[in-house]
N, C-alpha and C positions, 0 to 999 in steps of 0.2 A: 385725799389719797392717805391710806396708812401706812406708817414708816415702817421699812423695813428692818429685820434684823442688819441685814447685808446695806451697809451705808450706800447709797446712790443707786441702786437697782430698786425699781418699782414692785411694789406685792404682787398685782394684776401677772406681771413677767416672770416672778419666781414661781408662782401659781403652774407655767403652763413650762415648767422645766419637768422635763422626763427622763429619770435613772435609767440608763441601758447596761448591759453589758457589752465593753465593747468588742471581748472577744468574738461573741457569737454575732454581733454586728459586723467585723471585720469576714466574719466565714460565711456569712448568709451572701454580704456584697459581692465578695469573689468570686461565688458559687454562681449568680447572678450575674458576672461578667464572663465568667468562662462559659456558662451557657451559651453568652448571647457571641462570642468569638466564633465558639465550634458551631454552630446551629445558622448563623445567620451571618457570615463574614469569611471564614477560612477554610470550611472545609467542601468540598463538591457533592453533589447528590450522584448517586452511583448511575442512576436511571439516566439524565441528561449530561452529565460529567461536567458541571457546570456551577460555580458559586454563586450565591444570591446577586453579588454586583454585575457578575457579565450574565447573568438571565437575564436581569432589569435592561442592561444594556440593547443586547437584543432583541427584547421586548419592545423598547420604547423604538427603538430604531424601526423595528417593524410596523410599529403603529403611525410614527412619521411617515411610512412612505419613502424609507430610502435605501430603495431596490437596485439591483446592478444596472437596471436597465435607466436609471434616473440621473441625474448629475452629483456632483456629493457636495455636502454641507458644512459648513463651520463645526469642528470637533466641540467648540464652545458649547454650540449652540446644544446637542447631543447631549453635553455632561450638563447643561444649567436643565434640561428637561427629566433627566434621568435622576438628577439629586431634588429639584421639587416634584418631582409627582413621586418617585418609588423608593430612592435610595437616602435615607436620612443619614446622611456622613458626607465629609468634605468633597470637594471636585478635584483636589488631586487625586484621590483614591480613585475614584473614578476616570479620570485620564488616563491614569498609569495601567491601570485596567484593558484600558479602550488602545492603548499603545501596544501592550501584549499580546493582544489577541489580532491586530494586525501585523507583525511583525512575521516575516517566513522563516528566518532563522530560528527563532521559537516555537511555532505553531508548526506542524506537521501538516494541517489544511486550514488555512487562515479565516476566519469568519467576517474581519472587517476590512475593509478594500480601503487603506490609506491614501491619500494623496499628500504629500509632503514630507518633510522631515519627520520620520517616525524611529529613528534612531538606528544605531549599530551594536554589533558586540561590543565595540570599545566606548561608544558618545552614547546619549540620551539623545532623547526627542527635542523638537521644538515645542513651544507652549502650545496650547490648545486653540490658541487667538489665531494661529499661524500655518494650521493642520486642517485638513479638512478629510471627511471620511461617508461611507457607507457599506451597506452590507454585501459580504459577498453571496454567489450562488450557492455556495455551501451554507450560510447561515439561512439563509431561503428554505432549507433542508431540516433544519433545526426548529423553525417555528411556523412550518405548513400546516393547516387541516387545524390551527389554535381556535379556531370561527365553528369547529364544527363539535365541541363539548367532546373533545380528547382526552383534555386534562382538566383539575378542577382549580378553578378560580378562585383568589383570595385575595382580601383587603389592603390595602396600604397601609404604610406608617399612620394616616390620620384617617383612615377610611373613605376618602373621599375617592379613590380608585382602585378599580380590581386588576390584580396581578398575576400569572400563571405561577401556580404552587411547583412545577415543573414545566420543561417545554415537551413537544413530543417528539424532539429528537430522531428523527429518520436516520441520523450518523450516530454509530457509536463513539461519541466525542470522547468522554472519559480515557479510553485507549487511544485513541489516533490521536489526540493532542497532548495528552498526560496533562497532569496539575501538580502544582508544587503550593502550600501553605503552611503555615505554622498558627497553631491554636494555641488551646493553655493544655500542658499537658500531653501535646498530642500535636503530631505532625503529619504532612501527605507530603510525597514525593514521587512521582509517576512519569515515566520517559515515554515518548510518543512511537506512535506505531504506523502500520502501513494499513490504509484504510482497505485495498481490497484483500489482502490477508485474513484481517480481523474479521470483513464480511464474509469470508470463505467458512472460516471457523464459525461464527453465527449462524449461518445455514446449514452446516453440519449440524451444530447444536441443534438445531430446529429439527432436523429429520432424525435427531437419532442424541434424544433428550438423556438417555443412558452414557453418555460418549462419555471416555475419561481423559484426563490431561495428557498424554502420551497423545490421544485421537486427536487433539486442540492441535499441541504443538506443531502437527504435519503441517499443517494450516500457517500457524502462528507462532517461526521458529524463534522471533526475538525482535526485541527494537527495531525503528527504524527511525534515525533521527532526521531533523529537518535539512542539517548541513554533510550527511552522510557520512565519513568517514570509517572508522571498523571499531567491533565489538570484539575485544580479545578475552574468550575465555566466558563458554556456555552454561559453566557448573552454576555460578550465579542467579542465572537468568531463570533456571530451570527451579533452581530454590524459591526465589521471587513468587513464581507463578504456581507454585503449590502450596507455600505458605503465608505469601505476601509480602516479604519482608526478603532481601536479598541484595547482592553488590554486584557490578560489572564494572568492567576497563572501556574507556572508549580512549580510541588512540587516531592520531592523525593518518592521514593517507601520505605518504610520500614517497619518492621514487630519486634515485641516483642516476643525475644527468651530467653531460658534458657543459658545462657552464661555457667554457671556449675549448679549442681544440686541443690543450693542452691541462685542463684544469675540469675537477670533478668539483658538483656542488649537491646537496638536496634541496628538492624542490619539493614544498609544502602545498597540497593544492585542496585539502579539506583537516578540520582541525575538530577536535572533540565538542561535545554538545555544551554550549554557550560558553565556550572561550575563544576570546578574540586575538587577534594577530596582533596587537599594539601589545597584549596581555605576557605575549608569549617569547616577541623581541625584544620584553624589560628584563623577563626571566633569564634569557639567552645571554644578554648584556652583564648582568648580576651573577652568572656561571662563570662567563669568561673571566671577568675582573677577578675574582675571588680564585680563579684559577683550577676550579671545578671540573672545567671544561678545557681542553687545551686542544689546538689543532685547527680552528673557526677564525677565518679571515675576514667576512663581512657579511652582513645581512640586511638583505633586501627585501622592501615590501612592494611587488609588484602587482599589487592586487586593483583591479578596476570593474566598472559595471558591466564592460561586454565578456570578460574575460575569466572573471569573479576572484577566486582567492587564489595568488599566487607567492608563496615566500620563501624566496632564494637564501639558502644556507651556504655560504663556500667554504671551502676546506681545503687546508694543505693538501701537494701532491704525496709528500709523505707518510701520509695518514690513511686509516681505512675509515670511508665513509659511512661504515655500518658500525664499526665501533664507536664513532661520534655521535651517529643516529640513535645507538641503545644508553648511551648517556643523557640525550635529549629527553629519550623518553623517560628518563629516571629521575631527571632534576630539575625539567619544566614541564608545564601545563601542554603539551604534545601528546602526553598521558595522563588521561586523569579519570578517576571514579567516581560511578553513580550508585549514590545508595536508596535501591526501590524501596520505598515503605507505600504500600496500597490501602491506605486508608480512606475512607467516605463513607459519606451516609447513606443506609438502609434503612425506610421504613422510620426514617427520622435518627437514628442512631448511628453511631461512628464504629465503623466495625473495619477491620485490617482483612481483605479480599484476595486470593489468589485469583489465577487467569480463569477457571472456571467458573469461581461464581461472579465474578464480575462481567462474565458473559450473560450469564442467566438472568441477571438484573437487567440486563438492557434487551435481551430477548423478551422476558417479558413484560417489561413496559411497552416494548413496542406490540406483543400482542392485544395487551391489555389496549393500546392507544386505537388501535385496531377496529377491536372490538367495538369499542365508545362511538368512533366515526361511522362503522357501518349500522349501529344501532340508531344513530343522528340520523344520517342519511334515510334511515330506514322509517323514522320517524317523520321526515318532509316529506320522503315520498308519499307517503299514507294522507298525508294531512291536502297535498296535490291533488291525490288520485280523489278524497273527499270533493275538491269544490269542484274539480273537472265532471265527478258525475251528477253535480247537481247542475253545474252548467249546462250540459247535456238534455236533462231532463227539462231545463227551462226554454233551449231552444227546440224540442219538440213541440211543444204547443206557446210559443212566443206570445201567441195574439190574447191567449189566456190570462199569460203572465203581467202581460200589459193591463189587461183591464181589471185584472186585482190590484195593481198596484195604484189604477188611477182613481178607482171608487174607493179608495180605503183614506181615513179621514188625516192617518199621520204615520212616518215611517213604522214606528213600533206595529200599528193596527195590521201595516202592509206584512211586515214581517211575519204577525202570528197567521197571517190568510195564507199567507205562500206557502207555512211550514205545513198549516193543516189540509190546505187544497192539493198540493203536489207531496204531500210526506217528505217534506225537506225538513233538514236538520236545522237548528239557529245560524250556525256558521253559513252552511250553504244559502241560506237564504239572504243573512247578511252581505254575504259575496257578490247577488243577485240584484241586491239591491243599488251597488257600489258599481254596477257592471254600465260600462259606457255603451250607447247602441251602437257603433260599428262594429261591435264586437260578435254581433246577431247577424252576421251575414253566411251564406249558405259555405264559404270558404272558411271561415270559422269552425262551422261544425266539423268541417274535414280535419281540419287542423286538432280540435279538441279530441275526436278519435284517435287518430295518430299518438296525440301525446300522452294519450289515458294505457293504448296499448303499450308503449312503450313505457310508462309505468307501473305498469303490471308486469313486466318481464323485470324492472328493475328491481322491482319488492321480490320477485321470487328468486334473483341472485342473491338479494343482500339476506334474505332467510334462509336461503341454503347455507349460506357462509356463518351467520350467525350459528346457525345448528350444527355444523360440524367444526369440530374443534381442527381436524385434518386439512379442510379448504381454508379456516383462518389462517393456519401455519404454512400454506402454499404462499397465501397472498401474500404476508410479511415476508417470506422467503424472496418473492418475485418483487417486490417493493424494494427489499435490501440489491437484488440484483442490479437494478438501473441506477442505485445511488452509487454502486461501483463503477459501473459504465459510464457515470457522468465525471466521477471525481476520482478514481484510483490512479495511480500514479506507478512507475514501477520502484522497487525497492530499491534505496540509496544508500543503505550502512551494509555492510558487509561483515558477516558472521564467522567470526573462527574461532576454534575448537582451543588452537593455540598460535604463536608467533614464533620462528626462531629467533628474531633479535636480540629477545630477552636474553639469550644466553649467551651471545657477543661481548665479550670484553675489552677493554683499552688494549689489552695485549695482544687480542688477534689481530695483530696486521700481516699474518701470513695465513693463508690455507693450505691444507693438506691434500695433495692429489690424489683422490681415492676412486674407485669404480663408485657409481651410483645411476639411477635411473632419474630421468625428468619427464614427470606426468603432466596434464593439462585435463583440468575438467570441464565438465559440460559448462559449469557456470563462468569460466573464463582464468579460473585460479591456476597459477603452477606454483610446483615446489621440487625439491628434488630428494631422495632418499635412497638409503643404502640398501632397502630389499623394498618390493612391491608386496602388499598381503597377497597371501592366496585366495583368503575369503574374505570379502570387504563387510563391513560391518553394517548390515541392513539400516541400521536405527541412525546413521550419520548422515549428514548431508553432501550430497552431489556423487558425481561418478567420472568415471575417466573416459576422454576420447581419444586421446594421444600418449604415447609414453615411446621415449627413446633412451637408448642405455647410451652413458656418458661417461668423463670424469670430472671433478669437483673443480679441477682448474683449466679445464677445456671449454670446449665450443658447442654450441648445439645450432638450426636454422628454423625458424620460424617462417614457415609457408602463408602467405597471404592470400586474399581473393585476388588481387590483382596480379598476381602472378610472380611475385619478387618474397625474394630470401632474406630476411633480416639475422644478420649474426648475433648470439646473444651468448654471454658469458653465462657457464653454470653458476659460478659463485654469485652471481647477481638474485638468483632466485633463491628462497629461501630452505634451509636444510629441516626436513621432518624427523622426529625423535624414531628410533627403531619402534619396530613393533605398531607403528602409528597404522591405522587405519580408514584414513579418510585425507582429502588434499584440505581439509578446512583448515589447515595452517598456512596455505599460500596466499600467493599476492596476486591479483589480477594481471594475467599475462599483460591488458593494453598497455598500463605504468611503464612497462618495460622498452616498450616501443615507440616509437615517434608518432605525435597525436594524428590521427584518421587511420589509420592503418587497421585492416580488418582483418585478425590470426584464423589459421584456417586449420592448422595443425603442425608438429613438430618433424623436424628429420632431422637422423645423423649426418654429420659432415665428413664422417672417416672415407677415406676412400675406399677400404674394403669393405664398407657396407653392402646390402643389396639397392639395385637401384631404385629411386625412387618413384612414384606413380602416380599421377595428379589425373583430375579428372575435371572437366570442365561443365558448367552450366549447358552450354548448347551441345552437348553429346561427345566430345575431345577427350581421347585418352592417349595418356603419353607416358612413356620410361625414359629416365634421365640417366644417362652414363655418371656414375658417382665422380665426376674429377668437378671441382669451384674454385674460383676464383678467391684470392684474399681479400678482397672489399667487401666493408660492412653489410651492403646491401647490394643483390646483383639480380638479375631476371632468371628463371629456373623454366619460363615457358612461354613464347608470345601470343597474345590473345587478340581475340577480333574484335571490333567493335561490339558493345552489348554482353563480350560473355566474359565469364569469373572462375576461379577453381573454386569448386566445392565440396572437392576430396580429397586425401594426400596419404601416403602410407609410401611402405617400404614393401616391395614383392619382386619374390624372386622366381624363376622360371615354372617352380611346382608348387606356385597356389595359382588361386583362383580368383577373378575379378570380377566383382556383382554390379550393376549400375542400377539404379532404380529412379525410376520417371516421375514427375506429379502427375500423369495421366494414369500412374499405376501399373505401370509394365518394369518388368525386372529382366535383366538380359545377364548370364553368366557365362564366361568364356576363361582359358587357359590364360597365364599371363605371359606365355611363352608367343603370344600371336602377336604381342606388341614388342616389335624390334627398339632396343635403347636409342635413344637417339641426343644429340647435342642440346646444351641451353636454350638456342633460338629456335629451335623446332618449334612448331604450333601442335604436333601429336597428329596423330592418324583418328579416324572416325570411331566412336567406341561403340555408341547405339546410334539408333536410327527413330528421329521423333515425329511426333506428330504437330501439326501445328499449335502453336501457342505453346506447346510441353516444353520443360524443362528437367536438369537433371538433380535429384535430390540426395542422392547419396551415393558414396563411394565403398565396396565393400573389399577387403583384401584378406582372404582366409584361404590356410592350408589345405592342398587337395585331402589329405588324410584327415582332416577333423568338418568335412562337409557334412556327415552325419549328425555332430553337436552343435554345428553353426546355425542361428536363426534370423528371420527376416521379420522387423517390428516396420509398421506401417501405419501410420496416424491422418484420416482425414481431414479435411478442411472445404471451405467453399471459397471462390474466387471473389466473391463482394467483399466478403468478411474482412476486417482488420486485422494481420497476426496478432497473436495472443491474446485476441478476444472470444476465441469459443473451442470449446474442449473436444469435440470431434468426437470420431470412434477409434478404435484401434484394435490391430491383430496381429499373432504373433505364430509364424509358420516355419516349420524344419527349411531350410534352405536345400537339402536334397532333393526335394518333392520339384524344383525347379530344375528342369533337363540344360544341359548347355546347347548355347547357337553358337553361330559364327558372330564374329566382330564386325560392326557394322550391322546388324540386324535388329528387328523392331522388340525381340524378346517374346516373354508371354504376360499375362496379366496375373497381378499378384494381390489384388483389393479387387471387390466389387461394392461400387459406391451405393448407400442408403440416399433416400430422398434428401435432397438439401446437400448432398456433397458431391465436387465436381473434380476435386484433385487431392490430392497427398499433400498434406504441409508437412510434414517429418516422414522421414524414412531411416532406419537405420538396418544393416547386416553386420554379424559377427557373434561372439561368444560371451554367452549367461549378461543379456541386455538388461541396462539397471534404466528406469525413467525417474525422472526427477521434475520437479514444478518449477517456477518462476524463482523461490527462496531457495533454491537446493533439496527442498523437502523431497523426499521419497515417494513413489506412487507408484503404484503395485500395477501390475500388468496382466491380461488376462493369462489363461492357461494355452499352451500351444494349440494352435487350430491346425490338422493334416490335413486341411482343403487348403489348396494354393489361390484357387480364385472363390474366396466368401467376404463376406461381409465383416465388419468387426463389430465390435464390443463399444457400446458406449461410454464416454471417457467421464467419471465427476469431476475430474482438477485438471485445469490446462496444462500440458508437460512442455516443455521448455526446451527439453534436450532428453538424447538418451548416450549411453556409454557402456 
């Protein structure tokens, strides 16, 4: 060996040393690392909303057969299979992803059904050897039709297995479950949304490709967080939906309760997204010890599995609980900010997407999946038809077929002779040679002819779908509707334009006694305002169903379906700024009432108010003399078994009372026909009901405004679940209905179409406004002058009218 100029280093080693530019090597290596993190780890694909590790977990669990109808298996087994076959990274990263996909407080629609300790907002999960998992039904919707060439398959890290590039994803997972990830130089942070609302928006986009953001936001007004809570301020959401970036505040759901007969406290039932109760308690203790908050005497965590979150914050009698609550929102995680950054991969490139592009990517993906699936099924059907036609030819002359086969030297010769004698293709001849003799019966021939006819029908349907973009999109919309029917749940998060709580400061221990109005909205929000808007904003959410005059330090009554009145301090309702054109800044009325109560409307408790008028579902009508006891809760009407209050309001002698029934009858009569009674009375007969019919609505209209009043009726069907069908709607003038005597049947107000057999909703009053389940406005048709006419089909479900 030759001597090296460098002592101790052999010459052959020196010959293999390559000089490189360190800065260039660092740059290239860093770019490769950044590329790997962005495309293979941290960012979700905009089509199925999944990161690679999430997609591989769902695919592998589907391949392992871990479906909802089978038992759970050890999580460590799933982690091992995913790591060994598909994901060349550590088991900790895979298991952490599994845990997140199984947590109902993290995912709006969990994709993994976990058995065991999968953690909480305050504690981590158990190790994978202690927990078990399987797929949820929603996860099956993500992986369905994988075997029908719906998506491209790509090799795994060592080319030994195939894995999907993207899942078929029948669920708009990216919007429904959101996403969070930190890449190199970019990050993504997307909040969860309501599945039913997102699918409604996607269906609207399918039917109207030129839809604007405002059109889509009528269906998707904002995020819907897994643990509920409130979102305060919608401007940041609008910015995020338009540009892909924005910020909104999440706030805990709270109410002021009497902890004891003489002591009040703040009860927290829902916390902001990803905020745990222990974290809140810790911050409260810190604020109290540093004297930033004064007046809190104790904090108790009464959360359990059966009743959910319940955090009780006790306050001194000498302080204003609203002022304490305002400081808690300011100094603790009871109010938190969520920064939206909608970064996802589109065609393999990271992009920041608004709501409309996100929906477009999903809709285009579903159209492509459905087209590829239809083409695959068409090919399979044609292949099968080809074989069936060959079998039918063979069965027609089976003796000659057998003779040809028996006289052939080998299978190849038999195949060639069958092809030439019977004009068969090679595939048909091979299939006949492999046929079992028991298939050659007369009954089998009938089965084959039936199968041929069915195949021809299937082929025609599939070719029609593939040949029409309209039919293809209708099929996608129908499948999305079925997904919504299976998995959609009501909205959990309340959207508020603003909240009066942030205006309260610690010195606000007294509230001045000023005139105001207290209003209740269709979605159950209550608030007080110094003045009611003359022209409500059509772009804002919700509509008013009940309003009474009051003073800020006075009381009003809340009438419940059980015929009780609960006194409510007006000061407990949030105050809306002057000029506000919506009740979006209110709080849910149920939060201010005992659990289990079902509020119907508001009444004034002043003795000089007009008599309270109530209507019951079984047709009773009652006017009550305005003298009420001082009790916090009292009965205002005695109800028979099975009866309930369906409408309430104030009615003087110069007003008209209108009752609308479920079988589409309307009765109008003067209020002076009902003599005021005491609280213990049951009322008098209001309307004569047919068998199984009930009263749907009570309308109270001044006699001088009959020409301006409207009757709105919405149909449904007896066998459908409430809130699952749109039905048809009709708006007609009230003065087209003649007045009848109290206790009579009335006149028909709506003619049912096929499939309709009852009114699911009715309303009588001035300037009707319909809203959907999220409080979004829904357009009503033009006024129909005919009182007994059919309605116009609705495109969205109406939850209430005000």
